[in-house]
Structures are given as C-alpha cells and as structure tokens.
C-alpha positions in Angstrom: -51.3 -124.0 -29.4 -49.8 -127.1 -27.7 -49.3 -125.2 -24.4 -53.0 -124.1 -24.6 -54.0 -127.7 -25.1 -51.9 -129.0 -22.2 -53.4 -126.4 -19.8 -56.9 -127.0 -21.0 -56.6 -130.8 -20.4 -55.1 -130.2 -17.0 -57.9 -127.8 -16.1 -60.4 -130.5 -17.0 -58.8 -133.0 -14.7 -57.0 -134.9 -17.5 -53.5 -136.4 -17.2 -50.3 -135.1 -18.7 -50.3 -138.2 -20.9 -53.7 -137.3 -22.3 -52.5 -133.7 -23.0 -49.3 -134.9 -24.6 -51.3 -137.3 -26.8 -53.6 -134.5 -28.0 -50.6 -132.3 -28.7 -48.9 -135.1 -30.7 -52.2 -135.6 -32.7 -52.3 -131.8 -33.4 -48.6 -131.8 -34.5 -48.9 -134.8 -36.8 -52.2 -133.6 -38.3 -50.6 -130.3 -39.1 -47.6 -132.0 -40.7 -50.0 -134.0 -42.9 -52.2 -131.1 -43.7 -49.6 -128.5 -44.7 -48.5 -130.2 -48.0 -52.1 -131.0 -48.9 -53.2 -127.4 -48.4 -50.0 -126.2 -50.1 -50.9 -128.2 -53.2 -54.4 -126.8 -53.2 -52.9 -123.2 -53.0 -50.6 -124.0 -56.0 -53.7 -124.9 -57.9 -56.4 -122.5 -56.6 -54.6 -119.5 -55.2 -54.0 -118.3 -51.7 -57.2 -116.5 -50.9 -59.9 -119.2 -51.2 -57.9 -122.1 -49.8 -56.4 -120.3 -46.9 -59.7 -118.5 -46.0 -61.5 -121.8 -45.8 -58.8 -123.5 -43.8 -58.6 -120.7 -41.2 -62.4 -120.7 -40.7 -62.3 -124.5 -40.1 -59.4 -124.5 -37.7 -60.7 -121.4 -35.8 -64.1 -123.1 -35.3 -62.4 -126.3 -34.0 -60.3 -124.4 -31.5 -63.3 -122.4 -30.2 -65.3 -125.6 -29.8 -62.4 -127.6 -28.1 -63.0 -126.2 -24.6 -66.6 -127.6 -24.7 -65.4 -131.1 -25.5 -64.4 -132.5 -22.1 -61.3 -134.7 -22.6 -62.4 -137.0 -19.7 -66.0 -137.7 -20.8 -65.7 -137.0 -24.6 -62.2 -138.0 -25.5 -63.1 -139.0 -29.1 -64.8 -135.6 -29.8 -61.8 -133.8 -28.3 -59.4 -135.9 -30.4 -61.5 -135.3 -33.5 -61.5 -131.5 -33.1 -57.7 -131.5 -32.4 -57.0 -133.6 -35.6 -59.3 -131.4 -37.7 -57.8 -128.2 -36.4 -54.3 -129.6 -37.2 -55.3 -130.7 -40.7 -56.9 -127.4 -41.5 -54.1 -125.2 -40.1 -53.7 -122.5 -42.7 -50.4 -122.7 -44.7 -49.5 -119.1 -43.9 -45.8 -119.7 -43.6 -45.6 -121.4 -47.0 -47.8 -118.7 -48.4 -45.5 -115.9 -47.1 -42.4 -117.6 -48.4 -44.1 -117.9 -51.9 -44.8 -114.1 -51.8 -41.3 -112.8 -51.1 -40.2 -113.3 -54.7 -42.9 -111.1 -56.1 -42.7 -108.5 -53.4 -38.9 -108.3 -53.5 -37.6 -109.5 -56.9 -34.0 -108.5 -56.0 -32.1 -111.6 -54.7 -30.3 -109.8 -52.0 -33.4 -108.2 -50.5 -35.3 -111.4 -50.8 -32.6 -113.3 -48.9 -32.7 -110.6 -46.2 -36.5 -110.8 -45.9 -36.3 -114.6 -45.6 -33.7 -114.4 -42.9 -35.7 -111.8 -40.9 -38.8 -113.9 -41.5 -37.2 -117.0 -40.2 -35.5 -115.3 -37.2 -38.6 -113.4 -36.2 -40.6 -116.6 -36.0 -38.5 -117.3 -32.9 -40.6 -114.7 -31.1 -43.5 -117.1 -31.2 -41.6 -119.3 -28.7 -40.4 -116.4 -26.6 -43.8 -114.7 -26.2 -46.4 -117.4 -27.0 -46.1 -119.8 -24.0 -45.9 -117.0 -21.4 -48.9 -115.3 -22.9 -51.0 -118.5 -22.8 -49.8 -119.2 -19.2 -50.7 -115.7 -18.1 -54.2 -115.8 -19.6 -54.8 -119.2 -18.0 -53.6 -117.9 -14.6 -55.5 -114.6 -14.7 -58.7 -116.1 -16.2 -58.7 -119.8 -17.3 -57.5 -122.1 -20.1 -60.7 -121.5 -21.9 -59.8 -117.8 -22.3 -56.3 -118.8 -23.4 -57.7 -121.1 -26.1 -60.1 -118.5 -27.3 -57.4 -115.9 -27.5 -55.1 -118.3 -29.4 -57.8 -119.0 -31.9 -58.6 -115.2 -32.3 -54.9 -114.3 -32.8 -54.6 -117.0 -35.5 -57.7 -115.7 -37.2 -56.4 -112.1 -37.0 -53.0 -113.0 -38.4 -54.5 -114.9 -41.3 -56.9 -112.0 -42.1 -54.0 -109.6 -42.2 -52.0 -111.7 -44.6 -55.0 -112.6 -46.8 -56.1 -109.0 -47.1 -52.7 -107.8 -48.2 -52.4 -106.9 -51.8 -49.5 -109.3 -52.6 -51.5 -112.3 -51.3 -54.7 -111.2 -53.1 -52.8 -110.7 -56.3 -50.8 -114.0 -56.3 -52.0 -116.5 -58.9 -51.0 -120.1 -59.5 -48.6 -120.9 -62.2 -50.1 -121.6 -65.6 -48.4 -125.0 -65.8 -47.6 -127.6 -63.2 -44.7 -130.2 -63.3 -43.8 -133.1 -61.1 -46.9 -135.2 -61.7 -48.8 -136.8 -58.8 -45.7 -136.6 -56.4 -45.2 -132.9 -57.1 -42.0 -131.6 -55.4 -41.3 -135.1 -54.1 -40.5 -136.1 -57.7 -37.1 -134.3 -57.3 -34.6 -136.6 -55.5 -32.6 -133.6 -54.2 -35.7 -132.2 -52.5 -36.5 -135.5 -50.9 -33.1 -135.6 -49.4 -33.4 -132.0 -48.3 -36.7 -132.7 -46.5 -35.0 -135.7 -44.8 -32.1 -133.5 -43.8 -34.2 -130.8 -42.2 -36.1 -133.4 -40.2 -32.8 -133.8 -38.4 -32.9 -130.1 -37.6 -36.4 -130.5 -36.2 -35.2 -133.5 -34.2 -32.6 -131.3 -32.6 -35.1 -128.6 -31.7 -37.6 -131.1 -30.2 -34.9 -132.9 -28.2 -33.7 -129.5 -26.9 -37.2 -128.7 -25.6 -37.3 -131.9 -23.5 -33.7 -131.5 -22.4 -34.7 -128.0 -21.1 -37.5 -129.5 -19.0 -35.3 -132.3 -17.7 -32.6 -129.8 -16.7 -35.2 -127.6 -15.0 -36.4 -130.7 -13.0 -32.9 -131.8 -12.0 -32.0 -128.3 -10.7 -35.5 -127.4 -9.3 -35.5 -124.3 -11.5 -38.9 -124.4 -13.4 -37.9 -121.2 -15.3 -35.3 -123.0 -17.2 -37.9 -124.9 -19.2 -38.8 -121.6 -20.9 -35.5 -119.8 -20.7 -33.5 -122.3 -22.7 -35.9 -122.4 -25.7 -36.1 -118.6 -25.5 -32.3 -118.4 -25.7 -32.3 -120.4 -28.9 -35.1 -118.1 -30.3 -33.2 -115.0 -29.4 -30.1 -116.4 -31.1 -32.2 -117.2 -34.2 -33.5 -113.6 -34.3 -30.0 -112.2 -34.0 -28.8 -114.6 -36.7 -31.6 -113.4 -38.9 -30.4 -109.8 -38.7 -26.8 -110.8 -39.3 -27.5 -113.2 -42.1 -29.7 -110.6 -43.9 -27.2 -107.8 -43.7 -24.7 -109.0 -46.3 -24.3 -111.2 -49.4 -22.6 -114.5 -48.6 -20.0 -116.1 -50.9 -20.3 -119.4 -52.6 -23.1 -121.3 -54.3 -26.4 -121.9 -52.6 -25.5 -125.5 -51.9 -22.2 -124.6 -50.3 -24.0 -122.0 -48.1 -26.4 -124.7 -47.0 -23.6 -127.1 -46.1 -21.7 -124.4 -44.2 -24.7 -123.4 -42.2 -25.4 -127.1 -41.4 -21.8 -127.6 -40.3 -21.9 -124.6 -38.0 -25.3 -125.6 -36.6 -24.0 -129.1 -35.8 -20.8 -127.7 -34.3 -22.7 -125.2 -32.1 -24.4 -128.1 -30.3 -21.2 -129.9 -29.3 -20.5 -127.8 -26.1 -24.0 -128.7 -24.9 -23.3 -132.5 -25.1 -21.3 -132.1 -21.8 -24.6 -131.3 -20.0 -23.4 -128.0 -18.6 -24.8 -126.2 -15.6 -28.1 -124.1 -16.0 -26.5 -120.7 -16.7 -23.9 -122.1 -19.2 -26.6 -124.2 -20.9 -28.8 -121.2 -21.4 -26.1 -119.1 -22.9 -24.7 -121.9 -25.0 -28.1 -122.7 -26.5 -28.2 -119.3 -28.2 -25.2 -120.4 -30.4 -27.2 -123.0 -32.5 -29.9 -120.4 -32.9 -27.4 -118.1 -34.6 -26.9 -120.6 -37.4 -30.4 -122.0 -37.5 -31.7 -119.0 -39.5 -29.0 -119.4 -42.1 -29.7 -123.1 -42.4 -33.5 -122.6 -42.8 -33.2 -119.6 -45.1 -30.8 -121.5 -47.4 -33.1 -124.5 -47.3 -36.1 -122.4 -48.5 -34.0 -120.8 -51.2 -32.9 -124.2 -52.4 -36.5 -125.4 -52.4 -37.5 -122.4 -54.5 -34.7 -123.1 -57.0 -35.4 -126.8 -57.4 -39.2 -127.2 -57.0 -40.9 -128.2 -60.3 -43.1 -125.5 -61.9 -46.3 -124.9 -60.1 -45.4 -126.7 -56.9 -43.5 -124.1 -54.9 -46.1 -123.6 -52.1 -46.4 -127.3 -51.7 -42.6 -127.7 -51.6 -42.4 -125.1 -48.9 -45.1 -126.9 -46.9 -43.2 -130.1 -47.2 -40.1 -128.4 -45.8 -42.1 -127.0 -42.9 -43.8 -130.4 -42.3 -40.4 -132.2 -42.3 -39.2 -129.9 -39.5 -42.3 -130.6 -37.6 -42.1 -134.4 -38.0 -38.5 -134.3 -36.9 -39.5 -132.2 -33.9 -42.1 -134.7 -32.8 -39.6 -137.5 -33.1 -37.0 -135.6 -31.2 -39.5 -134.8 -28.4 -40.6 -138.5 -28.2 -37.1 -140.0 -28.1 -35.8 -137.4 -25.7 -38.7 -138.2 -23.4 -37.6 -141.8 -23.3 -34.1 -140.8 -22.1 -35.1 -137.9 -19.9 -33.8 -139.8 -16.9 -30.4 -140.3 -18.5 -28.8 -136.8 -18.8 -25.8 -137.9 -20.8 -27.9 -139.4 -23.6 -30.5 -136.6 -23.5 -27.8 -133.9 -23.8 -26.3 -135.6 -26.9 -29.6 -136.0 -28.8 -29.8 -132.4 -30.2 -26.3 -132.7 -31.6 -27.2 -136.1 -33.1 -30.1 -134.5 -35.0 -27.9 -131.7 -36.2 -25.2 -134.2 -37.4 -27.9 -136.1 -39.3 -28.8 -132.9 -41.1 -25.1 -132.4 -42.1 -24.5 -135.9 -43.2 -27.6 -136.1 -45.4 -26.7 -132.7 -47.0 -23.1 -133.8 -47.6 -24.4 -137.0 -49.4 -26.9 -135.0 -51.4 -24.7 -132.0 -52.3 -24.6 -132.8 -56.0 -28.4 -133.3 -56.2 -28.9 -130.0 -54.5 -26.9 -128.0 -57.0 -29.1 -125.2 -58.4 -29.2 -123.6 -61.8 -27.8 -120.1 -62.2 -31.4 -118.7 -62.4 -34.7 -120.0 -61.3 -38.2 -119.3 -62.8 -40.7 -118.0 -60.4 -43.4 -120.6 -59.6 -46.5 -118.5 -59.5 -47.6 -115.3 -61.2 -48.1 -112.0 -59.5 -50.2 -109.3 -61.1 -48.3 -105.9 -61.2 -50.4 -102.8 -60.7 -48.5 -100.6 -63.2 -49.5 -98.4 -66.1 -47.9 -100.8 -68.6 -49.5 -104.3 -68.9 -47.3 -107.3 -68.2 -47.2 -109.7 -71.1 -49.0 -113.0 -70.4 -46.8 -115.8 -69.1 -43.9 -113.5 -68.0 -42.4 -114.7 -64.7 -39.9 -112.9 -62.4 -36.4 -114.3 -62.4 -33.7 -114.1 -59.8 -30.1 -115.3 -59.5 -29.9 -118.4 -57.5 
C-alpha cells in the first residue's frame, strides 16, 4: 500500500515529501486502528467488525486516485487516514484462530511460525507487483488492484468456517485498559517496537546503500533477503519443539536477532550486505512467534485479539520511528548502519528487564470460544487449553 501511494502521488505531480507524509499518515492511522478494531472483535466477533472495516478501507482506496494530492490535499489525507483506521485486523484475527483450529501446542507453534515467515512474501512480491502494474498501466490501476486483493483476502478469511464459528469470550477482564493492564504485556509491546525500529531503519539503509553504489536494485534486494531469511526461519522454527520456557525462548530469539545485526554495523559492500541481511530474518520469525505465544498466555480473558493487535501496532510504530530516524542520518553511513542493531538491542534489553513479568503459567485458557461441529455437543463455557 505505501508503494502504491508513493507512485500515485508522483504520477499526480506531487513531491516525494508529500508521498512520504501520506504514507506516514497511513501507517500511524493503521497502528491506532488495529487495537480499537481488535477490541471490537473481542466483543462482537470477527465477521461483523472485519466485514465493515474492509468495506470502508476498500472504498477509501478506490476513491483515493480521484483525490488529486496537489489540488485536494485535505481530501487525499482524509481518505488515507480513514483507510488506515479501518484496515481490517486480519493478522490479529488469524492469530486468534490458530488455537481453535490446531489445539495441539506443537502444531500451533508450527502454524504461527509459518504464518509469520510467510508474511515476508508480502515484501518480496508486493512492491514489484505494484511497480509492474504502474509501469504497464498506471498507478491508478496499481491502487485498484491493491484494494481488490485486500478485499479478496478478507473475503477468503471471513468466509472460512473457523472465522465464522469464532465467538467472543463470555467474560472480559482487564477493564478499560484491556491487555495494557498487564505490566508484562506493556513491556513486551515496548520491546517489539525496537524490532520494528530495526526493520524500518533497515529499509532506509537499503535505499541509502543503493544510492551510494548507484545500484537501484539494492533497495528491493536487501529487504527481500530479510524476508527470505524470515520464511526459511519459519520452516526451521516450526519443525521441532524448542527447549526451555516460553520466556527463555523469547530472550534467546531476541539475543540471536540482535547478534545477527552486528556484522551489518560495519557497512559492508552491497553483495555482503544482501547476504548478511538474511541472518536477522532467520531469527525474526522465532522472536515474533514467541511474542505472540506470550501474548496469548498473558492477555486477560476476552482481550486476545486486541492484545495481538497491540503487538502488531507496536511493531508498526517502531518501524515508522526507525524509518524517520534513519532518514535523518541517511547521509552518515556509519550511523545509519548501526541503527538496525540499536533497535534489536533495545528489544533485548527490555526483555531482559521484563523477564520475570513475562513468565507464563503452565497452561493458558483460550480467550474466545469456537463452536465445534461434532455429534456430541460441547458443554457451555468449555474452553480449549494448551501447554504454555
């Protein structure tokens, strides 16, 4: 979506600054909207809330090409903000479904790892697809296709039996603050914002490296290398059961993720930088998967989808901050190369300080009920359990 916005603004004669501002508005609005919509899902169910959200965001994206950013900047900004706020919480919805689809803890971990790793394909295939559509036709066609693909994806998820059958939990804990009531979760959200910071800074560093070496392809190859590493890491992480508690697995993944960025602080040559960027990707999946499992175990009853959405929003906010700060230091390669590692180290330090608050019980009650289509009725109030 951000790539489509940038190309659309450029096609309308707008500046890169205008396109960047609209992208920032979209990202921040999405970060705000996800927890709000997640709370609504926890109270009303997935079908109604997500259906309404995807209709609104699709309409905004289809209308955006008709709002000229030069002559109608306020209208364009309003459409972008509304599209961001109404972005359907599909990622949080999916994570909430894995427990009912795969009650076995090992299979659920494997599914989460593959889910996380496969999302890297968005960054491998998405930008080239948008660029190709803009080149062959125009940015209007790219924006329309983006909106259509989002609508199609939401329709597939919402029409699936697990999503239609998912129901909110009968009771809700946490009060007004929901999952933010838990101090361990607040620290976890702060920690993963450092992970997002590393990813955002890496994207800018890739563009800066491409400019310095006059190799435009690097700006896409380096993020793609991290995504490929994440996909491989998802397969590897999901193939076996890892020792230790969930908290220790989270700390180990954070330590490996931080260590993997260290070779890149030397600002290596393009080929080496591309290969080395795949290394953090290998451990990114383990870090994000362990974070989601920790959220599931610690989130107060009836707040799981909202808690997942906060985790996703925290990564997005960190990513925006990393992009902004790295942009300020784009002309200073030494500082720019160190920023991704700094974000990863922040993640590790916060998790080390929060390790006691992140300790999970031996078993966690499922937050949300799932109707089972079997011959024998399920007693009311029964929830699935899994080993933490």
